[in-house]
Every structure is written in structure tokens, then in C-alpha cells.
C-alpha positions as CSV (number, residue, x, y, z in Angstrom):
1,M,22.4,-35.4,-50.2
2,P,20.0,-32.4,-50.8
3,M,19.5,-30.4,-47.7
4,N,15.8,-30.2,-48.3
5,E,15.4,-33.9,-47.3
6,K,15.0,-35.5,-43.9
7,E,17.0,-38.6,-43.3
8,F,18.1,-40.8,-40.4
9,N,16.0,-40.1,-37.4
10,L,17.9,-40.8,-34.2
11,L,14.8,-41.8,-32.3
12,T,14.0,-44.8,-34.5
13,E,17.2,-45.6,-36.4
14,P,19.9,-47.7,-34.5
15,W,23.1,-45.7,-33.8
16,I,23.9,-46.0,-30.1
17,L,26.3,-48.8,-29.3
18,V,25.4,-50.8,-26.2
19,M,26.7,-54.0,-24.5
20,K,24.3,-56.8,-23.9
21,D,24.4,-59.2,-21.0
22,D,26.4,-61.7,-23.1
23,C,29.0,-58.9,-23.7
24,S,28.1,-58.7,-27.4
25,V,27.6,-55.2,-28.8
26,K,24.8,-53.9,-30.9
27,E,23.4,-50.6,-32.3
28,V,20.1,-49.4,-30.9
29,S,18.0,-46.2,-31.3
30,L,17.9,-43.5,-28.7
31,T,14.4,-44.6,-27.7
32,D,15.5,-48.2,-27.4
33,A,18.6,-47.3,-25.3
34,L,16.3,-45.6,-22.7
35,L,13.4,-48.0,-22.7
36,N,15.6,-51.1,-22.5
37,A,18.4,-49.6,-20.5
38,H,17.8,-52.1,-17.7
39,T,18.6,-55.0,-20.2
40,Y,21.9,-53.5,-21.3
41,R,25.1,-53.6,-19.3
42,A,26.6,-50.4,-20.6
43,L,27.3,-48.1,-23.5
44,A,29.9,-49.6,-25.8
45,G,31.1,-47.0,-28.2
46,E,34.4,-46.8,-30.0
47,L,36.0,-44.7,-27.2
48,P,35.2,-44.2,-23.5
49,T,35.1,-40.4,-24.3
50,Q,32.4,-41.1,-26.9
51,N,30.4,-43.0,-24.3
52,A,30.6,-39.9,-22.0
53,A,29.2,-37.7,-24.7
54,V,26.3,-40.2,-25.5
55,L,25.6,-40.7,-21.7
56,R,25.1,-36.9,-21.3
57,L,22.6,-36.9,-24.2
58,L,20.6,-39.6,-22.6
59,L,20.7,-37.8,-19.2
60,A,19.4,-34.6,-20.9
61,V,16.4,-36.6,-22.1
62,L,15.7,-37.8,-18.6
63,H,15.9,-34.3,-17.2
64,A,13.5,-33.0,-20.0
65,V,11.0,-35.8,-19.2
66,F,11.1,-36.3,-15.5
67,G,11.7,-32.7,-14.7
68,R,8.1,-32.2,-15.9
69,K,6.3,-35.5,-15.4
70,D,6.3,-38.2,-12.7
71,A,7.0,-41.9,-13.3
72,G,3.3,-42.4,-14.1
73,G,3.4,-39.9,-16.9
74,R,1.3,-37.2,-15.1
75,E,2.2,-33.6,-15.5
76,S,4.0,-32.7,-12.3
77,A,6.7,-30.1,-12.1
78,L,9.1,-30.6,-9.3
79,R,8.3,-28.1,-6.5
80,N,11.0,-28.7,-3.9
81,A,13.9,-30.9,-2.8
82,D,11.6,-33.5,-1.3
83,D,9.7,-33.8,-4.6
84,A,13.0,-34.4,-6.4
85,I,14.1,-37.2,-4.0
86,E,10.7,-38.8,-4.2
87,R,10.7,-38.8,-8.0
88,W,14.2,-40.2,-8.2
89,E,13.4,-43.0,-5.7
90,S,10.2,-43.9,-7.6
91,L,12.2,-44.4,-10.8
92,W,14.9,-46.3,-9.0
93,E,12.5,-48.7,-7.3
94,N,10.9,-49.4,-10.6
95,R,14.2,-50.8,-11.9
96,R,13.4,-49.6,-15.4
97,F,12.3,-46.4,-17.1
98,P,8.6,-46.1,-17.6
99,A,7.8,-46.3,-21.3
100,G,4.8,-43.9,-21.3
101,P,6.3,-40.6,-20.4
102,I,9.6,-41.2,-22.4
103,T,7.8,-42.4,-25.5
104,E,5.3,-39.5,-25.4
105,Y,8.1,-36.9,-25.0
106,L,10.3,-38.3,-27.7
107,E,7.4,-38.6,-30.2
108,S,6.7,-34.9,-29.6
109,Q,10.3,-34.1,-30.5
110,T,10.6,-36.3,-33.6
111,D,11.2,-33.5,-36.0
112,N,14.2,-32.3,-33.9
113,F,16.1,-35.6,-34.1
114,W,16.8,-35.9,-37.9
115,L,20.5,-36.2,-38.5
116,F,19.8,-34.5,-41.9
117,H,17.0,-31.8,-42.0
118,P,16.5,-28.8,-44.3
119,T,16.5,-26.3,-41.4
120,R,17.2,-28.0,-38.1
121,P,19.6,-31.0,-38.4
122,F,20.2,-32.6,-35.0
123,W,23.1,-31.1,-33.1
124,Q,24.0,-29.0,-36.1
125,I,23.7,-25.4,-37.5
126,P,23.5,-24.8,-41.3
127,A,25.4,-21.5,-40.8
128,A,28.4,-23.6,-39.9
129,K,29.1,-24.1,-43.6
130,N,31.2,-20.9,-43.3
131,G,33.5,-22.6,-40.8
132,T,36.7,-24.7,-41.1
133,A,36.3,-27.7,-43.4
134,Y,37.4,-31.1,-42.3
135,D,37.3,-34.6,-43.8
136,A,35.4,-37.5,-42.1
137,S,38.8,-38.7,-40.8
138,K,38.9,-35.7,-38.4
139,L,35.3,-36.3,-37.3
140,N,36.2,-39.9,-36.4
141,G,37.6,-39.5,-32.9
142,S,39.5,-42.8,-33.0
143,L,41.5,-41.2,-35.9
144,S,41.2,-37.5,-35.2
145,E,43.2,-37.0,-38.3
146,S,43.7,-33.5,-39.9
147,S,44.5,-33.0,-43.5
148,N,48.1,-32.2,-42.8
149,K,48.9,-34.7,-40.1
150,L,48.3,-38.4,-40.9
151,R,48.0,-41.0,-38.1
152,L,50.5,-43.9,-38.2
153,F,48.9,-47.4,-37.9
154,P,45.3,-46.1,-38.3
155,E,42.3,-48.3,-37.4
156,R,40.8,-47.6,-40.8
157,T,42.3,-47.4,-44.3
158,G,41.2,-46.8,-47.8
159,K,37.7,-45.6,-48.4
160,Q,36.7,-46.4,-44.8
161,R,39.2,-43.8,-43.6
162,S,37.5,-41.0,-45.4
163,R,33.8,-41.8,-44.8
164,L,31.5,-42.7,-42.0
165,T,28.1,-44.4,-41.9
166,Y,25.3,-42.4,-40.5
167,P,25.2,-44.2,-37.2
168,E,29.0,-43.6,-36.8
169,A,28.7,-40.0,-37.8
170,A,25.9,-39.4,-35.2
171,R,28.1,-40.8,-32.4
172,W,31.1,-38.8,-33.4
173,L,29.0,-35.7,-33.9
174,L,28.4,-35.7,-30.1
175,Y,32.0,-36.5,-29.4
176,V,33.4,-33.7,-31.4
177,N,31.0,-31.2,-29.9
178,G,32.3,-32.2,-26.4
179,F,36.0,-33.0,-27.0
180,D,37.0,-30.9,-30.1
181,D,40.5,-29.3,-30.1
182,T,41.2,-25.7,-30.8
183,S,42.4,-26.0,-34.4
184,A,39.3,-24.5,-36.0
185,K,39.7,-20.9,-37.2
186,P,37.1,-18.1,-37.1
187,S,35.1,-17.6,-40.3
188,K,35.8,-14.6,-42.5
189,A,32.6,-13.0,-41.5
190,G,33.3,-13.6,-37.9
191,K,36.7,-11.9,-38.2
192,E,35.1,-8.9,-39.9
193,N,32.3,-8.6,-37.3
194,S,34.7,-8.7,-34.4
195,D,37.7,-6.8,-35.8
196,G,39.5,-10.1,-35.8
197,K,39.2,-10.5,-32.1
198,L,36.7,-13.3,-31.6
199,P,37.3,-14.9,-28.2
200,S,38.8,-18.3,-28.0
201,V,36.4,-20.9,-26.7
202,G,39.1,-23.4,-25.9
203,A,38.6,-27.1,-26.3
204,G,35.1,-28.5,-26.2
205,W,33.5,-28.3,-22.7
206,L,34.0,-32.0,-22.0
207,G,37.7,-31.7,-22.9
208,R,38.1,-28.8,-20.4
209,I,36.8,-30.7,-17.4
210,G,37.9,-33.7,-15.4
211,Y,35.0,-35.9,-16.5
212,I,33.8,-38.4,-13.9
213,S,30.7,-40.6,-13.7
214,V,29.2,-43.2,-11.5
215,V,29.1,-46.6,-13.2
216,G,26.3,-49.0,-12.5
217,D,25.8,-52.7,-13.3
218,T,23.4,-51.8,-16.1
219,L,22.9,-48.8,-18.3
220,F,19.7,-48.0,-16.3
221,E,21.7,-47.9,-13.1
222,T,24.5,-45.8,-14.7
223,L,21.9,-43.3,-15.9
224,M,20.1,-43.1,-12.6
225,R,23.2,-42.7,-10.5
226,N,24.2,-39.7,-12.7
227,F,20.7,-38.3,-12.8
228,V,21.3,-35.4,-10.4
229,L,18.1,-33.6,-9.5
230,L,19.5,-31.1,-6.9
231,D,22.4,-28.6,-7.1
232,G,25.2,-28.3,-4.6
233,K,23.0,-26.3,-2.2
234,G,20.2,-28.9,-2.3
235,E,18.0,-26.7,-4.5
236,L,16.1,-27.5,-7.7
237,W,17.6,-26.7,-11.1
238,T,15.9,-23.8,-12.8
239,S,14.4,-25.6,-15.8
240,S,14.9,-28.5,-18.2
241,I,15.3,-27.2,-21.7
242,P,17.7,-29.1,-23.9
243,A,19.2,-27.6,-27.0
244,W,16.8,-29.3,-29.4
245,E,13.8,-27.6,-27.7
246,L,15.1,-24.0,-28.3
247,E,12.7,-22.1,-30.5
248,K,15.7,-20.7,-32.4
249,P,19.0,-22.4,-31.8
250,R,22.0,-20.1,-31.3
251,S,24.1,-19.9,-34.5
252,A,26.6,-17.1,-33.8
253,E,30.1,-18.4,-33.6
254,R,32.2,-18.2,-30.4
255,T,29.3,-17.0,-28.2
256,Q,29.9,-16.4,-24.5
257,I,26.8,-17.3,-22.5
258,P,25.9,-17.3,-18.8
259,M,26.7,-20.6,-17.1
260,P,23.5,-22.6,-17.3
261,H,21.7,-23.6,-14.1
262,D,19.7,-26.0,-16.2
263,Q,21.0,-29.5,-16.4
264,A,19.3,-30.3,-19.7
265,A,20.8,-27.2,-21.2
266,L,24.3,-27.9,-19.8
267,L,24.3,-31.5,-20.9
268,T,23.4,-30.4,-24.4
269,L,25.8,-27.4,-24.5
270,Q,26.7,-26.6,-28.1
271,S,30.5,-26.1,-27.7
272,R,30.8,-26.2,-31.5
273,R,28.6,-25.3,-34.5
274,L,28.8,-28.1,-37.0
275,I,27.2,-29.2,-40.2
276,L,27.8,-32.7,-41.7
277,H,28.2,-33.4,-45.4
278,A,26.9,-36.6,-47.0
279,E,27.5,-38.3,-50.3
280,N,26.0,-41.6,-51.5
281,G,24.8,-42.6,-48.0
282,Y,28.0,-41.8,-46.2
283,V,29.2,-38.7,-44.2
284,T,32.4,-37.6,-46.0
285,G,33.2,-34.4,-44.0
286,Y,31.9,-31.4,-42.1
287,H,32.4,-27.7,-41.4
288,L,32.9,-26.4,-37.9
289,L,32.9,-23.1,-36.0
290,G,33.4,-22.3,-32.4
291,G,30.1,-22.3,-30.4
292,D,28.9,-21.5,-26.9
293,F,31.2,-21.2,-23.9
294,F,31.2,-19.8,-20.4
295,E,33.7,-19.1,-17.7
296,K,34.9,-22.3,-16.0
297,E,35.7,-20.7,-12.7
298,N,33.1,-21.8,-10.1
299,A,31.0,-23.4,-12.8
300,F,29.3,-25.6,-10.2
301,S,26.3,-26.5,-12.4
302,E,28.6,-29.1,-13.9
303,Q,28.0,-32.3,-12.0
304,M,30.4,-34.6,-13.8
305,T,33.9,-33.2,-13.0
306,V,36.5,-33.1,-10.3
307,W,37.6,-29.7,-9.1
308,G,40.8,-28.0,-8.2
309,P,41.4,-24.8,-6.3
310,I,42.2,-21.4,-7.8
311,K,44.8,-19.8,-5.6
312,D,46.3,-16.3,-5.3
313,K,50.0,-15.5,-4.9
314,K,49.7,-16.0,-1.1
315,N,48.2,-19.5,-1.7
316,N,44.7,-18.5,-0.6
317,V,41.9,-20.3,-2.3
318,M,40.0,-17.8,-4.4
319,G,37.6,-20.3,-6.1
320,Y,37.5,-23.6,-7.9
321,Q,37.6,-24.8,-11.5
322,P,37.3,-28.1,-13.3
323,K,40.6,-30.1,-12.9
324,R,41.7,-32.1,-15.9
325,H,42.9,-35.7,-15.3
326,D,46.5,-36.7,-15.5
327,K,47.0,-39.8,-17.6
328,T,50.1,-40.7,-15.6
329,R,48.1,-41.0,-12.4
330,Q,45.8,-43.9,-11.4
331,M,42.4,-42.8,-10.1
332,W,43.0,-43.9,-6.6
333,R,46.0,-41.6,-6.2
334,D,43.5,-38.7,-6.5
335,I,40.9,-39.9,-4.1
336,A,41.1,-36.6,-2.1
337,L,39.4,-35.0,-5.1
338,Y,36.3,-37.1,-4.7
339,S,35.2,-35.6,-1.3
340,D,34.7,-32.2,0.2
341,A,38.1,-31.0,1.4
342,E,40.0,-27.8,1.8
343,S,41.6,-28.3,-1.6
344,S,38.6,-29.5,-3.6
345,V,34.9,-29.6,-4.1
346,Q,33.1,-32.9,-4.3
347,P,32.0,-33.9,-7.8
348,G,28.2,-33.4,-8.1
349,V,27.5,-37.0,-9.1
350,I,29.3,-38.3,-6.0
351,R,27.6,-35.7,-3.7
352,W,24.2,-36.8,-5.1
353,N,24.9,-40.5,-4.3
354,V,26.1,-39.6,-0.8
355,H,22.8,-37.6,-0.4
356,L,20.8,-40.7,-1.5
357,Q,22.7,-42.9,1.0
358,R,22.1,-40.4,3.8
359,D,18.4,-40.5,3.0
360,D,18.5,-44.4,3.2
361,I,17.6,-44.8,-0.4
362,L,20.9,-46.4,-1.1
363,P,22.2,-49.0,1.5
364,K,24.8,-47.9,4.1
365,H,27.3,-50.4,2.7
366,E,27.3,-49.6,-1.0
367,L,30.3,-50.2,-3.3
368,L,30.5,-47.1,-5.5
369,R,32.1,-47.6,-9.0
370,L,33.6,-44.5,-10.5
371,G,34.9,-43.9,-14.0
372,I,36.9,-41.2,-15.7
373,A,37.5,-40.5,-19.4
374,S,39.6,-37.8,-20.9
375,V,41.5,-36.5,-23.9
376,Q,45.1,-35.3,-23.5
377,Y,45.7,-32.5,-25.9
378,G,48.9,-31.2,-27.4
379,D,50.3,-27.7,-27.3
380,K,47.5,-25.1,-26.4
381,D,44.9,-27.9,-26.9
382,F,45.6,-27.6,-30.7
383,F,45.3,-31.4,-31.3
384,A,44.3,-34.6,-29.5
385,A,47.5,-36.4,-28.4
386,D,46.0,-39.3,-26.4
387,I,42.7,-40.6,-24.9
388,F,42.6,-42.5,-21.6
389,S,40.1,-43.8,-19.0
390,D,40.1,-45.5,-15.7
391,E,37.8,-47.0,-13.1
392,M,37.9,-47.6,-9.4
393,S,35.6,-48.9,-6.7
394,V,35.2,-47.6,-3.1
395,Q,32.7,-47.8,-0.4
396,L,30.3,-44.8,-0.9
397,N,30.3,-44.1,2.9
398,L,34.0,-43.5,2.6
399,L,33.3,-40.4,0.6
400,S,30.7,-39.0,3.0
401,E,31.2,-36.9,6.1
402,M,31.2,-39.9,8.3
403,G,34.1,-41.4,6.2
404,E,36.5,-38.5,7.0
405,R,38.5,-40.5,9.5
406,C,38.9,-43.5,7.3
407,R,39.5,-41.4,4.2
408,A,42.4,-39.6,6.0
409,R,44.1,-42.9,6.6
410,V,43.7,-43.8,2.9
411,I,45.2,-40.4,1.9
412,N,48.1,-41.1,4.3
413,E,48.8,-44.5,2.7
414,I,48.8,-42.9,-0.8
415,A,51.4,-40.5,0.5
416,G,53.4,-43.4,1.7
417,C,53.1,-45.0,-1.8
418,D,54.4,-41.8,-3.2
419,R,57.4,-41.8,-0.9
420,I,58.2,-45.4,-1.8
421,A,58.0,-44.4,-5.5
422,Y,60.5,-41.7,-4.8
423,Y,62.8,-44.1,-3.0
424,V,62.6,-46.6,-5.9
425,G,63.4,-43.7,-8.3
426,E,66.5,-42.8,-6.2
427,L,67.6,-46.4,-6.3
428,A,67.2,-46.4,-10.1
429,K,69.2,-43.2,-10.4
430,D,72.0,-44.5,-8.2
431,I,72.3,-47.8,-10.2
432,F,72.2,-45.8,-13.4
433,L,75.1,-43.6,-12.3
434,A,77.0,-46.6,-10.9
435,S,76.8,-48.1,-14.4
436,G,78.4,-45.0,-16.0
437,G,75.2,-43.3,-17.1
438,D,75.1,-39.7,-18.1
439,T,74.1,-37.5,-15.1
440,E,72.0,-35.3,-17.5
441,K,70.0,-38.4,-18.5
442,K,69.2,-39.8,-15.1
443,S,65.6,-38.6,-15.1
444,A,64.5,-41.3,-17.6
445,P,65.4,-44.3,-15.4
446,V,63.9,-42.6,-12.4
447,A,60.6,-42.0,-14.2
448,A,60.6,-45.6,-15.5
449,A,61.2,-47.1,-12.1
450,K,58.4,-45.0,-10.5
451,E,56.0,-46.0,-13.2
452,Q,56.9,-49.7,-12.7
453,F,56.3,-49.4,-8.9
454,Y,52.9,-47.8,-9.4
455,Y,52.0,-50.5,-12.0
456,L,52.9,-53.2,-9.5
457,I,50.9,-51.8,-6.6
458,D,47.9,-50.7,-8.7
459,V,45.7,-53.9,-8.5
460,P,46.7,-54.7,-4.8
461,F,45.9,-51.1,-3.7
462,R,42.5,-51.2,-5.5
463,K,41.7,-54.6,-3.8
464,W,42.7,-53.1,-0.4
465,L,40.7,-50.0,-0.9
466,V,37.4,-51.8,-1.5
467,R,37.8,-53.6,1.9
468,L,37.8,-50.3,3.8
469,D,34.5,-49.1,5.3
470,A,33.6,-45.9,7.2
471,Y,32.0,-48.2,9.8
472,D,35.3,-49.9,10.6
473,D,36.4,-49.2,14.2
474,D,39.9,-48.0,14.9
475,D,41.3,-51.5,15.6
476,E,39.8,-52.9,12.3
477,L,41.2,-49.9,10.4
478,D,44.6,-50.2,12.0
479,A,44.8,-53.9,11.1
480,K,43.8,-53.2,7.5
481,V,46.4,-50.5,7.2
482,L,49.1,-52.7,8.6
483,L,48.3,-55.4,6.1
484,W,48.6,-52.9,3.3
485,R,51.9,-51.5,4.5
486,K,53.4,-55.0,4.6
487,E,52.2,-55.7,1.1
488,A,53.5,-52.4,-0.3
489,E,56.9,-52.9,1.3
490,S,57.0,-56.5,0.0
491,I,56.3,-55.2,-3.5
492,A,58.9,-52.4,-3.2
493,Y,61.7,-54.8,-1.9
494,G,60.9,-57.2,-4.7
495,L,61.2,-54.5,-7.3
496,A,64.5,-53.3,-5.7
497,Q,65.9,-56.8,-5.8
498,R,65.1,-57.2,-9.5
499,M,66.6,-53.8,-10.3
500,A,69.9,-54.8,-8.5
501,K,69.9,-58.2,-10.1
502,D,69.5,-56.7,-13.6
503,A,72.3,-54.1,-13.1
504,G,75.3,-54.8,-15.3
505,P,78.8,-55.8,-14.0
506,S,80.0,-52.2,-14.2
507,A,77.3,-51.1,-11.8
508,F,78.5,-53.6,-9.2
509,V,82.1,-52.3,-9.6
510,G,80.7,-48.8,-9.3
511,K,82.0,-45.4,-10.4
512,A,82.9,-42.0,-8.8
513,V,80.6,-39.3,-10.3
514,K,80.7,-35.5,-10.2
515,E,77.2,-34.3,-10.7
516,G,77.7,-30.6,-10.6
517,K,80.5,-28.1,-11.5
518,N,81.3,-27.3,-7.9
519,S,80.4,-30.6,-6.3
520,E,82.7,-33.3,-5.1
521,R,82.8,-36.7,-6.6
522,K,80.5,-39.3,-5.1
523,Y,81.0,-43.0,-5.4
524,Y,78.0,-45.0,-6.7
525,S,77.6,-48.8,-6.8
526,V,74.8,-51.3,-6.6
527,S,75.6,-52.3,-3.0
528,L,75.6,-48.7,-1.9
529,A,72.4,-48.0,-3.8
530,V,70.6,-51.0,-2.2
531,R,71.9,-50.0,1.3
532,D,70.6,-46.5,0.9
533,F,67.2,-47.8,-0.3
534,K,66.8,-50.1,2.6
535,Y,67.7,-47.3,5.0
536,R,65.0,-45.1,3.5
537,M,62.5,-47.9,3.6
538,R,63.2,-48.4,7.3
539,T,62.2,-44.8,8.1
540,L,59.3,-44.8,5.7
541,W,56.4,-44.9,8.2
542,E,58.2,-42.6,10.6
543,V,57.2,-39.7,8.5
544,K,53.6,-40.0,9.5
545,K,51.9,-42.8,11.4
């Protein structure tokens, strides 16, 4: 398609996938997604990570609109924290976004939302044509297929594998900007201008953080619960200028910038410089260069991440940085990351909801639904190896200051689950060795047994967790903890019984095993393994009451 033509405006053309009340999925325009957010259940893109990228675009629009105008559409810049709370509450009580201010703003930005445009294509930079060339199969995040590494059992084949419709390309454009890997190379000009030492930007910003969001019953609720109007100090953000409003978009590759204290700017961070290529009504490929980046240490403007401590050699906390999620861990196992603690900083979206509850805007018994989405990368973030997501529900008051007592009990029970998993792993190891297994290969059955235990307790623990409330007195809390411990033990003993039953005849006979060069032989059998497991379980809660 000639670059001097405008085509496919994201404000009027359908491209965002949403789920309706009947659970069917349809494509809508950006304008429709916002004005009718109260009628849609959620975003419903091809991947949860794609939904994260689209959600941040919609949030940026809200910051650009309601950072300047009130719900009635009157020009009214926020002056202080009270103004911010009042504005959020007025939108929340309306239960839908007001059409006037949103429509007026988007119509004023129409020329900045063309997917194809002679000078300012949306989310793209024409200068990116000097970057690394990729086919559409790499742009498609559900394939993420490079020219030299084909995916087995791909979702698309034939012509559909090498081209995308404009709506698909628009969604994946946002996704690649946020979650791109590090495979792109500097351009020839970039190497010459920097003596071949252009800084590495790393993965896209969303791929570098531990993305977390609050999930509502409708798209409107999800947007509002993540629409954070105050920073961690309770102060206003500096401005609301998204990338499309910049008079001259940044085009230099691999550009280090100051950390934005502007939510609209951060939510539209251009981690990559891209330009799409279209033929016969389809996007067939793109060029890409590294884009803007900033230091991730203490990057507290980011509201949608969990945090981990940066420690020196003496284990002193020197600061914090976004903490990537571990796909092997269920969300509830990391509940300590969702509140202010010695080892973490509370995610901004959770802190904001706690603030709203403290101000009595949200009820004191409010079940908070949280979701994570992440890309697991291969060596040095050079390629996307896996994509995963998870959700959990917990009483919001459990994550507030008043929930510290109850939260400490939860963390203690999670530690108990970890100990049981270790005991189950030891049982698996002992049975494996009793059956004649190679001592150097014992880690595999241990890992498999632990994984099975966490799988079995996953749903029961989630159900138990939602029943906890910071308003529970000590007797109520003790009773709930005791019920959980009995259930966890029952699950563990049941798993141990099945493991013993499934052991082969040789494991019941047993075997003497020498595990190290200088060690004595130790006899292993199923009966001894079960005996040791039961002993460990009897002392389980003696570690910490």
C-alpha cells in the first residue's frame, strides 16, 4: 500500500476483541470499547498478554481525557489529591464512561490513530524501515515465529501464517511493542553513530516487569480499578501526554529517557520503533528497531507490576525493581508481594484500591480479583519460550494495613504448604531410589511430585483464601486455619498413599543405595519411605504455629 494514503482508523474501525455478556467475542473500535465498556465483560484478545497491552492503551486515553476534564466534560485540571479522588468517584458512581468528553477528545485526535499514514502511522515510526525485517508470523504473538525457527503445531498454516488482517495487526502491534524479545539488531546507521555500542534496551517494558492488574466484572470496572490517579506518595502525576500527542515523536533507536512521571506517557511507552508493511489488504511483515527505555531500579511510576528487593552483598535492601513472574508458581504462593512488606513494595494498582477502600469509596468487605500475564523468555530474552497467566481472589482488606495480622497467618500457611511439598518430594525420591533409580536422576521425580501436590491444593487453597477477612477475630481466624491444615494434610496423605500404591514390586523389596563416593550405603524401600513421610508430617506444624 502506498505510504501517502491513510487507511484503517482505530477510532472507528473494529479491531479490539471484547467479550459480551453471553460470552461471545466481537471486534469493536477503540471508541466503542470505551463508551460501551460497561456492557462488555472483558477484553478477549488472542493472548492474555495482548489484553494487557490493549488495556494499557485504553487507560492512557482515560488519563488524557480525565486528567484534564471532569465527568461532565468541563475543562478542569486536577489540582490536588482530593480532586483526584473526587473525579474517580464521580466516574465510578456513574457506572459508565461519559460519552461527551471521550468522544470530543478522540475526535480531536483522529489523525493520530490511522494504522497507515504518510507521516504518523499509529504506534509506528517510518524511520524504522532501517531496522530488522520480520515476517508477519513474528508479529503474531501466538506464533512469534522467526525466519530461522519454525513453530511446531502452529495455530495458523499456509497463507494465514504469513499475513494478518488490519485488526489483527493493530492488536499485535501493541503486543510486540510491550513484549518484544531482544533478537532485533541495531541498524547500520545506528552502529556507525555509536561506534557499534548502542545500549541494549532489553525486552519490551511489559516483558521486563511482573505485570499485574485488578480485574472487574465488566470492562468498565477493570479500567476504573486500574485507573490510578495518585502516585505512591499520594501526589498527582505530572501530566497526561500520551505518545500520539507528541509534537514530534521520538525516532532515534535505543534511546534512554528519564523515567516518566506521567501515566499517559508511561502507558504508551514506545519500547520499539516499528513500521508495518501491507500488501493487498493484509499486513505481511514489519521492520523493527529498539526504542525508548529507562532504568528499572525504583521505577515506581509503574503501577502494574510486583516488586522485588535489590540487595547488596550483606543482604541489605538497596532499592526495588520489577519482579518477573515465575510460571511454576501459582499466584497465591506469592501473596507477600501484593502488600507493603520488608521485602517488597505494594503494586500501585493494589495500593490505589486500598486507598479507595480506606476512603469508604469501596466497601470494607470487597473481594479483589487480581490477574497476572507474562512472557517467559529464552536465553538472555532472545526469544519467547512460553506465555502464561493466572488469577486469584482475596479480600481487599487483607492487603491493607489492617490486614497484616491475617496476612501473616496466610503467609505462614503457604510456608507450611511448601514444607509439605518438600516432604512429598522426599517421599518420591525415596521410592524412586528404592525401585533402583539412578541417584543422579532423582531430581525429576522430586519435581514431578511437588508439582502434583501444588496442583492438588491449588483450588482448595484459593477457596480457603477468599473466606479470610481482616475483620475476623482471633478465634475465627484460628478455626479457619485449622480447617485448612486438616484439608492440606488430607490431600498430602492421599497423594502419598497413591505414590506408594503405584510403586513397583522392586520398590517394596527395596535396595541399598550409595549416594556419594564417601557415603555409606542406605537402604530404601516403600515402607521406610512412607514411615519417614508420616514422621515428617507429624512434626509439620511444630515448625511454626
